[in-house]
Backbone as CSV, one residue per row, in Angstrom:
resi,resn,N_x,N_y,N_z,CA_x,CA_y,CA_z,C_x,C_y,C_z
1,MET,-177.264,3.837,-207.327,-176.572,2.758,-206.693,-176.135,1.764,-207.775
2,ILE,-174.909,1.300,-207.678,-174.403,0.271,-208.585,-173.896,-0.899,-207.750
3,TRP,-173.649,-2.033,-208.400,-172.964,-3.115,-207.713,-171.573,-3.246,-208.305
4,GLN,-170.645,-3.764,-207.510,-169.282,-4.046,-207.942,-168.929,-5.441,-207.458
5,LEU,-168.324,-6.233,-208.308,-167.824,-7.538,-207.882,-166.375,-7.345,-207.455
6,ILE,-166.090,-7.712,-206.211,-164.777,-7.499,-205.620,-164.069,-8.844,-205.473
7,GLY,-162.820,-8.903,-205.902,-162.034,-10.129,-205.780,-161.439,-10.287,-204.395
8,ARG,-160.783,-11.420,-204.182,-160.167,-11.694,-202.875,-159.125,-10.657,-202.486
9,ASN,-158.506,-10.042,-203.467,-157.489,-9.027,-203.191,-158.100,-7.630,-203.055
10,ASN,-159.427,-7.557,-202.951,-160.183,-6.309,-202.809,-160.126,-5.406,-204.036
11,ARG,-159.784,-5.949,-205.168,-159.836,-5.182,-206.414,-161.191,-5.377,-207.063
12,ILE,-161.645,-4.348,-207.743,-162.933,-4.413,-208.422,-162.758,-5.208,-209.711
13,LEU,-163.516,-6.298,-209.842,-163.424,-7.160,-211.020,-164.389,-6.733,-212.120
14,GLY,-165.496,-6.121,-211.755,-166.497,-5.684,-212.723,-167.588,-4.906,-212.020
15,VAL,-168.386,-4.199,-212.805,-169.438,-3.350,-212.244,-170.725,-3.500,-213.040
16,SER,-171.792,-3.027,-212.440,-173.073,-3.011,-213.144,-173.022,-1.950,-214.243
17,PRO,-173.719,-2.178,-215.338,-173.695,-1.221,-216.446,-174.610,-0.018,-216.229
18,ILE,-175.512,-0.120,-215.253,-176.461,0.968,-214.982,-176.559,1.201,-213.483
19,ARG,-177.183,2.319,-213.126,-177.474,2.627,-211.719,-178.856,2.091,-211.377
20,PHE,-179.033,1.731,-210.124,-180.301,1.205,-209.641,-180.888,2.164,-208.618
21,ALA,-182.207,2.177,-208.533,-182.898,3.078,-207.608,-182.724,2.646,-206.157
22,ASP,-182.527,1.335,-205.943,-182.451,0.846,-204.569,-181.605,-0.424,-204.490
23,LEU,-181.381,-0.855,-203.261,-180.577,-2.048,-203.023,-181.219,-3.287,-203.625
24,ALA,-182.540,-3.388,-203.534,-183.237,-4.564,-204.073,-182.983,-4.717,-205.569
25,GLY,-183.021,-3.629,-206.312,-182.760,-3.684,-207.749,-181.334,-4.095,-208.058
26,ALA,-180.385,-3.562,-207.293,-178.978,-3.921,-207.491,-178.742,-5.390,-207.155
27,MET,-179.368,-5.865,-206.085,-179.208,-7.268,-205.699,-179.810,-8.201,-206.743
28,LYS,-180.959,-7.843,-207.269,-181.593,-8.669,-208.302,-180.692,-8.759,-209.535
29,ALA,-180.136,-7.629,-209.951,-179.246,-7.616,-211.113,-177.990,-8.449,-210.848
30,ALA,-177.453,-8.376,-209.635,-176.276,-9.172,-209.283,-176.590,-10.663,-209.357
31,MET,-177.785,-11.050,-208.916,-178.189,-12.460,-208.996,-178.297,-12.917,-210.449
32,VAL,-178.802,-12.046,-211.313,-178.909,-12.381,-212.739,-177.518,-12.630,-213.313
33,VAL,-176.569,-11.760,-212.983,-175.197,-11.940,-213.474,-174.632,-13.260,-212.966
34,ARG,-174.782,-13.514,-211.686,-174.266,-14.760,-211.105,-174.863,-15.980,-211.804
35,ASP,-176.171,-15.941,-212.038,-176.859,-17.094,-212.614,-176.616,-17.268,-214.110
36,ARG,-176.276,-16.199,-214.804,-176.123,-16.271,-216.267,-174.698,-16.077,-216.767
37,ALA,-173.760,-15.850,-215.889,-172.395,-15.504,-216.307,-171.783,-16.542,-217.241
38,ARG,-171.994,-17.804,-216.969,-171.379,-18.860,-217.783,-171.965,-18.899,-219.196
39,ARG,-173.266,-18.619,-219.333,-173.939,-18.722,-220.635,-173.946,-17.399,-221.414
40,ALA,-173.559,-16.340,-220.773,-173.622,-15.025,-221.414,-172.536,-14.881,-222.484
41,THR,-172.731,-13.905,-223.328,-171.758,-13.590,-224.374,-170.756,-12.580,-223.831
42,ILE,-169.488,-12.818,-224.097,-168.433,-11.896,-223.678,-167.986,-11.108,-224.897
43,GLU,-168.014,-9.798,-224.769,-167.557,-8.918,-225.843,-166.332,-8.156,-225.358
44,VAL,-165.259,-8.228,-226.122,-164.027,-7.506,-225.816,-163.753,-6.580,-226.985
45,SER,-163.561,-5.290,-226.690,-163.356,-4.324,-227.774,-162.534,-3.139,-227.274
46,PRO,-161.901,-2.424,-228.210,-161.147,-1.232,-227.814,-162.101,-0.072,-227.540
47,ASP,-161.730,0.779,-226.581,-162.527,1.969,-226.301,-161.992,3.143,-227.127
48,PHE,-162.466,4.334,-226.848,-162.071,5.506,-227.639,-160.596,5.851,-227.494
49,ARG,-159.931,5.358,-226.445,-158.498,5.595,-226.257,-157.657,4.434,-226.779
50,LEU,-158.342,3.492,-227.448,-157.709,2.286,-227.989,-157.156,1.380,-226.898
51,LYS,-157.790,1.418,-225.739,-157.513,0.457,-224.678,-158.666,-0.533,-224.669
52,TRP,-158.452,-1.686,-224.064,-159.414,-2.778,-224.143,-160.367,-2.796,-222.962
53,ARG,-161.638,-3.068,-223.253,-162.689,-3.193,-222.237,-163.529,-4.420,-222.561
54,TRP,-164.164,-4.982,-221.563,-165.053,-6.122,-221.775,-166.454,-5.789,-221.284
55,ALA,-167.416,-6.517,-221.825,-168.810,-6.450,-221.375,-169.400,-7.842,-221.517
56,ILE,-170.305,-8.182,-220.621,-171.020,-9.452,-220.674,-172.463,-9.133,-221.020
57,THR,-172.971,-9.772,-222.079,-174.338,-9.508,-222.531,-175.174,-10.783,-222.485
58,ASP,-176.488,-10.599,-222.365,-177.389,-11.755,-222.378,-177.822,-12.054,-223.808
59,ALA,-178.709,-13.016,-223.972,-179.151,-13.447,-225.305,-179.866,-12.341,-226.074
60,ASP,-180.437,-11.379,-225.360,-181.131,-10.259,-226.003,-180.214,-9.070,-226.272
61,GLY,-178.926,-9.209,-225.965,-177.970,-8.140,-226.213,-177.871,-7.107,-225.105
62,ARG,-178.565,-7.317,-223.980,-178.483,-6.377,-222.855,-177.179,-6.603,-222.102
63,VAL,-176.509,-5.516,-221.751,-175.265,-5.614,-220.992,-175.607,-5.937,-219.538
64,LEU,-175.042,-7.034,-219.025,-175.271,-7.458,-217.646,-174.180,-6.960,-216.709
65,ALA,-172.952,-6.873,-217.221,-171.803,-6.445,-216.427,-170.768,-5.873,-217.378
66,LYS,-169.892,-5.038,-216.829,-168.846,-4.448,-217.669,-167.574,-4.269,-216.857
67,ALA,-166.486,-4.047,-217.576,-165.192,-3.818,-216.943,-165.241,-2.528,-216.135
68,ALA,-164.572,-2.540,-215.002,-164.482,-1.342,-214.173,-163.410,-0.388,-214.699
69,ARG,-162.527,-0.904,-215.528,-161.446,-0.079,-216.079,-161.065,-0.618,-217.448
70,SER,-160.180,0.073,-218.125,-159.687,-0.399,-219.417,-158.308,-1.032,-219.225
71,TYR,-157.887,-1.807,-220.229,-156.640,-2.565,-220.162,-155.767,-2.215,-221.358
72,GLU,-154.464,-2.174,-221.125,-153.510,-1.844,-222.189,-153.472,-2.920,-223.273
73,ARG,-153.545,-4.178,-222.865,-153.421,-5.296,-223.803,-154.686,-6.143,-223.809
74,ARG,-154.994,-6.681,-224.957,-156.177,-7.537,-225.079,-156.069,-8.766,-224.177
75,THR,-154.884,-9.338,-224.074,-154.733,-10.533,-223.235,-155.050,-10.229,-221.770
76,GLU,-154.670,-9.041,-221.295,-155.003,-8.644,-219.924,-156.513,-8.542,-219.750
77,CYS,-157.181,-8.000,-220.748,-158.632,-7.854,-220.718,-159.305,-9.226,-220.719
78,ASP,-158.823,-10.126,-221.564,-159.367,-11.486,-221.612,-159.219,-12.184,-220.258
79,GLN,-158.062,-12.032,-219.637,-157.832,-12.642,-218.327,-158.744,-12.028,-217.271
80,ALA,-158.959,-10.724,-217.358,-159.814,-10.036,-216.383,-161.257,-10.509,-216.473
81,VAL,-161.786,-10.652,-217.668,-163.176,-11.104,-217.793,-163.303,-12.565,-217.374
82,ASP,-162.291,-13.373,-217.628,-162.318,-14.761,-217.156,-162.362,-14.810,-215.629
83,ARG,-161.557,-13.957,-214.972,-161.572,-13.880,-213.505,-162.946,-13.449,-213.004
84,PHE,-163.541,-12.463,-213.685,-164.870,-11.990,-213.291,-165.882,-13.128,-213.346
85,VAL,-165.921,-13.837,-214.465,-166.909,-14.910,-214.634,-166.714,-15.989,-213.575
86,GLU,-165.486,-16.447,-213.380,-165.232,-17.501,-212.391,-165.612,-17.054,-210.984
87,THR,-165.324,-15.821,-210.643,-165.667,-15.309,-209.315,-167.170,-15.139,-209.171
88,ALA,-167.812,-14.595,-210.192,-169.262,-14.371,-210.137,-170.026,-15.674,-209.967
89,LEU,-169.576,-16.727,-210.607,-170.273,-18.016,-210.533,-170.344,-18.569,-209.117
90,HIS,-169.379,-18.229,-208.280,-169.307,-18.771,-206.926,-169.703,-17.767,-205.853
91,ALA,-170.028,-16.557,-206.250,-170.405,-15.524,-205.281,-171.806,-15.800,-204.749
92,GLU,-172.026,-15.426,-203.500,-173.333,-15.597,-202.876,-173.860,-14.239,-202.430
93,ILE,-175.164,-14.061,-202.591,-175.801,-12.822,-202.158,-175.969,-12.869,-200.647
94,ASP,-175.622,-11.797,-199.987,-175.758,-11.702,-198.531,-176.431,-10.377,-198.206
95,ALA,-177.722,-10.418,-197.909,-178.490,-9.195,-197.672,-177.991,-8.426,-196.454
96,VAL,-177.495,-9.115,-195.444,-176.981,-8.419,-194.262,-175.776,-7.579,-194.644
97,VAL,-174.897,-8.155,-195.435,-173.744,-7.400,-195.919,-174.220,-6.231,-196.762
98,GLY,-175.281,-6.441,-197.545,-175.824,-5.386,-198.395,-176.241,-4.161,-197.618
99,ARG,-176.790,-4.354,-196.450,-177.207,-3.207,-195.648,-176.015,-2.389,-195.186
100,ARG,-174.852,-3.002,-195.146,-173.644,-2.269,-194.779,-172.969,-1.674,-196.000
101,GLY,-173.545,-1.877,-197.174,-172.949,-1.337,-198.382,-172.324,-2.383,-199.281
102,ARG,-172.347,-3.654,-198.851,-171.805,-4.738,-199.672,-172.807,-5.866,-199.686
103,PHE,-172.942,-6.526,-200.827,-173.936,-7.586,-200.837,-173.542,-8.901,-201.464
104,TRP,-172.441,-9.034,-202.085,-172.011,-10.346,-202.574,-170.888,-10.784,-201.678
105,GLY,-170.960,-11.948,-201.124,-169.869,-12.391,-200.279,-169.594,-13.873,-200.416
106,SER,-168.360,-14.236,-200.554,-167.918,-15.628,-200.533,-166.406,-15.598,-200.413
107,ASP,-165.807,-16.762,-200.335,-164.348,-16.809,-200.277,-163.721,-16.286,-201.553
108,SER,-164.443,-16.408,-202.663,-163.840,-16.047,-203.942,-164.212,-14.657,-204.430
109,GLY,-165.196,-14.021,-203.835,-165.531,-12.682,-204.300,-166.778,-12.152,-203.648
110,ARG,-166.946,-10.852,-203.755,-168.144,-10.215,-203.239,-168.416,-8.980,-204.073
111,ALA,-169.615,-8.514,-204.038,-169.953,-7.278,-204.731,-170.415,-6.269,-203.711
112,ARG,-170.180,-5.022,-203.985,-170.649,-3.992,-203.066,-171.405,-2.935,-203.837
113,THR,-172.260,-2.247,-203.139,-173.045,-1.174,-203.754,-172.515,0.159,-203.298
């Protein structure tokens, strides 16, 4: 199980870097991202196809969230990670939604498993 942060337009803004054994683990990780997104380090780098991807890491270098896709231009990637951070900061965990397969919900974004 993974989590995905979904924007208002229903596009995936970012995903968890690992799979979780259960909903509780995915929800806990989503809360960590929400609570640390502003202070985390953003890394933007080219992938093996020379397209751009982003990752958000904590102070210990652990990846908290990553891009769901790659981007042709660095500026597009920078804008995408900025959208992710702003949306994540205002997202709220909703366990009822989680039981239906989605667990982050707010006017600005939600994450689903």
